[in-house]
VOTOR-957865 format. One line per field, with one value per residue (C-alpha): residue in one letter; x, y, z; residue number from 1. Coordinates in steps of 0.2 Angstrom, whole numbers, plus 2048, in hexadecimal, padded with zeros to 3 digits. Example, Ala and Ser with C-alpha at 12.3 -4.5 7.8 and 13.67 -1.06 7.14 Angstrom:
2
rest <- A/S
xx <- 83E/844
yy <- 7EA/7FB
zz <- 827/824
nr <- 1/2
***
This chain:
421
rest <- M/R/E/I/L/N/R/R/T/F/L/R/G/S/G/V/V/I/A/L/P/M/L/E/A/M/T/S/R/S/E/A/A/L/T/K/S/K/P/V/K/R/F/V/C/L/S/N/N/Y/G/V/Y/R/E/S/F/F/P/A/A/D/Q/V/G/A/D/Y/E/I/P/E/T/L/R/P/L/E/R/H/R/R/D/F/T/V/F/S/N/L/D/H/G/A/T/G/G/H/K/G/V/P/V/L/L/S/G/V/R/P/H/V/A/A/G/Y/P/E/G/N/V/S/V/D/Q/K/I/A/E/H/V/G/A/A/T/R/F/S/S/L/A/M/K/V/N/E/A/N/L/V/S/F/T/R/T/G/V/Q/V/P/A/I/D/L/R/Q/A/Y/R/A/M/F/I/E/D/D/Q/S/A/R/A/T/A/T/A/R/L/K/R/H/H/S/I/L/D/V/V/M/D/E/A/N/S/V/H/R/G/L/G/Q/Q/D/Q/R/K/F/A/E/Y/L/D/A/V/R/S/L/E/K/K/I/Q/Q/Q/Q/P/W/L/D/R/P/K/P/Q/T/D/H/P/E/P/L/Q/G/K/G/T/E/A/D/L/R/S/V/M/E/L/I/A/L/A/I/Q/T/D/S/T/R/A/I/T/L/A/S/G/F/R/N/G/D/F/G/L/S/G/G/Y/H/G/F/S/H/H/G/Q/R/E/K/E/V/N/A/L/K/L/I/E/R/Y/Q/I/T/Q/M/A/Y/L/I/D/L/L/K/T/K/E/D/P/I/N/G/G/T/L/F/D/H/T/S/I/L/F/G/S/G/M/A/T/G/E/H/S/T/K/N/L/P/L/V/L/A/G/G/G/F/S/H/G/E/H/K/V/Y/P/E/Q/S/N/Q/R/V/P/A/A/N/L/L/L/S/I/L/Q/N/H/G/L/E/I/D/R/F/G/T/S/N/G/T/L/T/G/L/D/W/S
xx <- 823/814/808/804/7F2/7ED/7E6/7D6/7D3/7C0/7B7/7AB/79D/78B/78A/791/7A1/7A8/7B8/7C5/7CB/7DD/7E8/7FA/7FB/7F7/807/818/827/82F/81F/81F/831/82D/81E/829/834/826/815/805/7FD/7EC/7E5/7D5/7D0/7C1/7BB/7AD/7AA/7A9/7B8/7B6/7B3/7C5/7C4/7BE/7CA/7DB/7E6/7ED/7FB/807/803/810/815/80E/808/7F9/7E7/7DC/7CE/7BC/7B9/7C8/7C4/7BC/7CE/7D4/7D6/7E1/7EB/7FC/7F6/7F2/7F9/7F1/7F9/7F8/7FC/7FC/7F2/7F4/7F6/7E5/7D8/7C6/7BC/7B2/7BE/7CB/7C1/7C6/7D9/7DA/7E2/7EC/7F2/7EE/7DF/7D6/7D7/7EA/7ED/7F4/803/808/810/802/7F4/7E9/7EA/7E4/7EE/7E1/7E2/7F5/7F4/7E7/7F4/801/7F6/7EF/7E6/7EC/7DA/7C9/7C7/7D6/7CD/7BC/7B4/7A6/799/78D/781/78D/797/7A8/7B3/7C4/7C9/7D0/7D9/7E9/7DF/7D4/7C5/7BB/7B9/7A6/7A1/795/78B/78A/77F/787/798/792/78A/79A/7A5/79A/78B/78F/788/77C/782/779/782/793/790/78B/79B/7A6/79E/7A0/7B3/7B5/7AC/7B7/7C6/7C1/7BD/7CE/7D7/7CE/7D3/7E5/7E6/7DF/7EA/7FA/7F5/7F0/7FF/80B/803/803/80F/81B/810/800/80A/80D/7FB/7F6/802/7F9/7E9/7F1/7F7/7E5/7DF/7ED/7E8/7D6/7DC/7E7/7D8/7CD/7DA/7DC/7C9/7C7/7CE/7C3/7B3/7B3/7BA/7AE/7AC/7B1/7A4/79F/793/790/77E/77B/779/769/76C/763/762/769/77B/77F/77A/781/792/794/78F/79B/7AA/7A5/7A5/7B6/7BD/7B6/7BD/7CF/7CD/7C8/7D5/7C8/7D1/7DF/7DA/7C9/7C2/7B2/7A9/79C/78F/77F/76D/760/758/766/76D/75E/764/75A/764/772/785/789/77E/785/797/793/791/796/79A/788/785/778/782/793/78B/784/795/79E/791/792/7A5/7A8/79D/7A8/7B7/7AE/7AC/7BE/7C2/7B6/7BE/7CF/7C7/7C1/7D2/7DB/7D1/7D5/7E5/7EE/7F0/7FC/808/805/800/7EF/7E7/7E8/7FB/7FC/7ED/7EF/7DF/7DF/7D1/7D0/7C8/7CE/7C5/7CA/7BA/7A8/7AD/7B7/7C8/7D4/7E2/7E8/7DE/7D7/7E2/7E4/7EE/7EC/7F4/7FF/80F/812/819/80A/804/808/801/80D/80D/815/81A/80C/815/811/823/826/816/818/80D/800/805/815/809/802/813/818/808/80C/81E/818/80C/81B/81C/82D/82A/832/825/812/807/80D/818/82A/82F/828/821/82F/82D/821/82A/824/82A
yy <- 0D6/0D8/0E5/0F4/0F8/10A/10C/113/105/101/0F3/0FB/0F3/0F5/106/0FF/105/0FB/100/0F3/0F0/0F5/0E7/0E3/0E6/0F8/0FB/0FB/0F2/103/109/0F8/0FB/10C/106/0FA/108/114/10A/113/116/11A/123/121/12B/125/132/138/149/145/13B/12B/124/122/115/108/10E/110/101/103/10F/102/0F6/0FC/0F3/0E3/0DA/0E6/0E1/0E7/0F2/0F0/0FD/0F7/0E4/0E3/0E5/0D6/0CC/0D9/0DB/0DB/0E8/0F7/102/10C/11C/124/136/13D/14D/15E/169/171/177/17B/16B/16A/177/169/15D/166/165/152/151/161/165/177/180/18A/19B/19A/191/1A1/19F/18E/18C/181/187/17A/16E/15D/14C/147/157/157/145/14B/159/14B/13F/14D/146/135/130/136/13D/145/141/13D/144/13A/13A/12E/137/145/153/150/15E/158/15B/16C/173/17D/18D/188/183/174/166/162/151/145/137/125/126/136/12D/11D/127/132/123/117/11F/127/139/13C/146/156/155/152/161/16B/166/16A/17B/17F/17A/185/194/192/192/1A2/1AA/1A5/1AC/1BD/1BD/1B9/1C7/1D3/1CC/1CF/1E1/1E4/1DB/1E8/1F6/1EF/1F2/1E4/1DE/1DE/1D5/1C7/1C5/1C7/1B9/1AD/1B1/1AD/19D/198/19D/193/184/185/186/177/16D/172/16C/15C/159/15C/14C/141/148/13D/12E/120/11C/10A/0FD/0F3/0E5/0ED/0F4/106/106/10A/119/11D/10C/111/114/101/0FE/10F/10E/0FC/101/10F/104/0F9/109/10F/0FE/0FF/111/10A/0FA/105/112/11F/129/127/132/12F/137/131/138/12D/131/12A/12B/12C/11B/111/102/104/114/124/134/13C/139/14A/148/136/13E/149/139/13E/12C/128/115/118/125/11B/10B/115/11C/10B/104/111/112/0FF/0FF/10C/101/0F1/0FA/0FF/0EC/0E8/0F4/0EC/0DB/0E1/0E9/0D9/0CE/0D9/0D8/0E8/0E8/0F7/0F2/0DF/0D8/0DE/0EF/0F0/0EE/100/108/112/112/11F/11F/12E/13F/150/150/143/142/149/153/15F/158/159/151/13F/13C/12B/126/115/112/102/0FB/106/0FC/102/0F7/0F4/0E9/0F4/100/10F/11B/12C/138/13F/14E/15F/163/152/14F/149/152/148/151/146/137/141/145/132/12E/13B/135/123/129/12F/141/148/154/156/161/161/16C/16C/15D/15E/14E/13D/132/128/115/114/10D/108/0FE
zz <- AA6/AB1/AAA/AB5/AB7/ABA/ACB/AC4/AB8/AB5/AAD/AA0/A96/A92/A9A/AAA/AB2/AC1/ACB/ACE/AE0/AE4/ADC/ADD/ACA/ACD/AD5/ACC/AD2/AD6/ADF/AE8/AEE/AF4/AFD/B07/B0C/B0F/B12/B0F/B20/B26/B36/B3F/B4F/B59/B66/B71/B78/B8A/B8F/B99/BAA/BAE/BBC/BAF/BA1/BA8/BAE/BC0/BC0/BC7/BB9/BAC/B9C/B95/BA5/BA9/BAD/B9F/BA7/BA5/B97/B8D/B8F/B7D/B77/B80/B70/B69/B78/B6F/B62/B6C/B79/B87/B8E/B9F/BA3/B92/B8F/B86/B96/B91/B9D/B9B/B9A/B8A/B82/B82/B77/B66/B6C/B6B/B5A/B5A/B6C/B68/B6F/B60/B69/B6A/B59/B51/B5C/B53/B42/B3C/B47/B4F/B40/B46/B42/B35/B2C/B2C/B25/B18/B12/B11/B07/AFB/AEC/AEE/AF4/AF0/B01/B09/B1A/B21/B31/B37/B45/B4E/B59/B5D/B55/B4F/B57/B55/B42/B3E/B2F/B31/B2E/B3E/B34/B3C/B2F/B2E/B32/B29/B2F/B2B/B1C/B15/B16/B0D/AFF/AFD/AFB/AF1/AE9/AD8/AD6/AC7/AB8/ABF/AD0/AC7/ABC/ACB/AD4/AC5/AC3/AD6/AD5/AC5/ACE/ADD/AD2/ACA/ADA/AE1/AD1/AD4/AE6/AE3/AD6/AE2/AF0/AE7/AE4/AF6/AFD/AF5/AFE/B0F/B1E/B24/B32/B27/B1A/B26/B2A/B18/B14/B20/B17/B06/B0D/B11/B00/AF8/B03/AFD/AEB/AED/AF4/AE6/AD9/AE2/AE2/ACF/AC8/AD3/ACC/ABD/AC5/AC9/ADC/AE2/AE2/AF2/AF6/B07/B08/B0C/B1F/B28/B32/B42/B49/B59/B60/B60/B4E/B47/B4F/B49/B38/B37/B3C/B2D/B22/B29/B25/B13/B11/B15/B0B/AFB/AFF/AFF/B0C/B19/B27/B30/B40/B48/B57/B5F/B6C/B73/B70/B7E/B80/B78/B83/B8D/B95/B98/B98/B8E/B8D/B94/BA3/BA6/BA5/BB4/BBE/BCF/BD2/BD2/BCD/BC0/BB6/BB9/BB2/BA3/B9F/BA0/B95/B87/B88/B88/B78/B70/B74/B6E/B5D/B5D/B5F/B51/B45/B49/B45/B35/B30/B35/B29/B1A/B10/B0C/AF9/AFA/B08/B0B/B1B/B22/B22/B35/B33/B2B/B34/B44/B4F/B5D/B6A/B75/B7A/B7D/B8E/B9A/BA3/BA3/BB3/BA8/BAB/B9D/BA6/BA2/B92/B8E/B7F/B77/B67/B5C/B4D/B40/B42/B54/B61/B6C/B7B/B8A/B96/B95/BA4/BA2/BB1/BBA/BC2/BBA/BB6/BAE/BA4/B92/B85/B7C/B6D/B6D/B69/B5B/B54/B55/B4B/B3E/B3C/B3B/B2D/B23/B27/B29/B37/B49/B51/B52/B5C/B6E/B6C/B72/B69/B65/B73/B7C/B7D/B6E/B5F/B4E/B3F
nr <- 1/2/3/4/5/6/7/8/9/10/11/12/13/14/15/16/17/18/19/20/21/22/23/24/25/26/27/28/29/30/31/32/33/34/35/36/37/38/39/40/41/42/43/44/45/46/47/48/49/50/51/52/53/54/55/56/57/58/59/60/61/62/63/64/65/66/67/68/69/70/71/72/73/74/75/76/77/78/79/80/81/82/83/84/85/86/87/88/89/90/91/92/93/94/95/96/97/98/99/100/101/102/103/104/105/106/107/108/109/110/111/112/113/114/115/116/117/118/119/120/121/122/123/124/125/126/127/128/129/130/131/132/133/134/135/136/137/138/139/140/141/142/143/144/145/146/147/148/149/150/151/152/153/154/155/156/157/158/159/160/161/162/163/164/165/166/167/168/169/170/171/172/173/174/175/176/177/178/179/180/181/182/183/184/185/186/187/188/189/190/191/192/193/194/195/196/197/198/199/200/201/202/203/204/205/206/207/208/209/210/211/212/213/214/215/216/217/218/219/220/221/222/223/224/225/226/227/228/229/230/231/232/233/234/235/236/237/238/239/240/241/242/243/244/245/246/247/248/249/250/251/252/253/254/255/256/257/258/259/260/261/262/263/264/265/266/267/268/269/270/271/272/273/274/275/276/277/278/279/280/281/282/283/284/285/286/287/288/289/290/291/292/293/294/295/296/297/298/299/300/301/302/303/304/305/306/307/308/309/310/311/312/313/314/315/316/317/318/319/320/321/322/323/324/325/326/327/328/329/330/331/332/333/334/335/336/337/338/339/340/341/342/343/344/345/346/347/348/349/350/351/352/353/354/355/356/357/358/359/360/361/362/363/364/365/366/367/368/369/370/371/372/373/374/375/376/377/378/379/380/381/382/383/384/385/386/387/388/389/390/391/392/393/394/395/396/397/398/399/400/401/402/403/404/405/406/407/408/409/410/411/412/413/414/415/416/417/418/419/420/421
***
């Protein structure tokens, strides 16, 4: 009978501890059977905060289905044509330009979040809740030359983003003994604070009126959510991090180098099963690509040739790196599910603002991988009374990820015409 290795098995000797990679022997036959029925899925969102130059991003409206001409900005994805879908006329129905950016992965504006059962929780954080403590990091929010504004917990807290170097060190560099002791003490301190808060809360709750009790219950849910996260973090403190031959990336080498390096790091995070939910916001640094100016300034292009050409260069490079990430994931075997890592990883490129001219209508959205049926340009109704919520796409992603839900944010169903296996 095949011996089952513990997933956290380590090689030890002469004071050295080395983590083993994910192996088939770490999965029991019963777990393997379960994996076949419910595969482990990953999600990656690549975004920017300024939308796209739409004339070079969207295929022609009458080119529906598989036989469409790939537009200039999306051309780096040509070699993966059968593995991605581009959508037209999906949005969240929001207005307000830059205020639409944080809505990308939730469909819900933060200021109206209280009216929704799960607030404005984003797709990555919904997945993080689903994954729990199965991975060292329930999610990773990352950034390159731009703030990541799209990740929110169900209590409306924006998840802080880390840069390239911070992400590498968090995943692969062991903390020294002092740092681990500090982290342990911090978790214990938070636990004791929460214990006091809960004792006081139960006492206060009994003396409140009905309406206040409802509000107070929301607060208690937030406390319990924090408590659960602390409990999930604790077992990982003493577990060695995975090893990698990939050197620590040299940050600050420019947009081109940094964005390419972060794609390699995302692929490593997925390969080592460090997390299953990743968001990345990328921007632009003055002087890169031989351009002088800022991304925000370029986005207000007014159809001026200089600004338009700058946008097309920046955004085409973002798509080039999406294609590179697909390359990396296609070459790596998936030890949990079989096939490749790309087969079970959904990669969404998009922005909560359609263009730099403050439009939030017809969001730039491209989805690749994840076991979806791809290879088409899908065009949804343009008329106001027939428009399909972009949150339907988010719900489809979550269901594909294994969540048994029938509503998310502003969705009214899953996205028609988007199937998965």
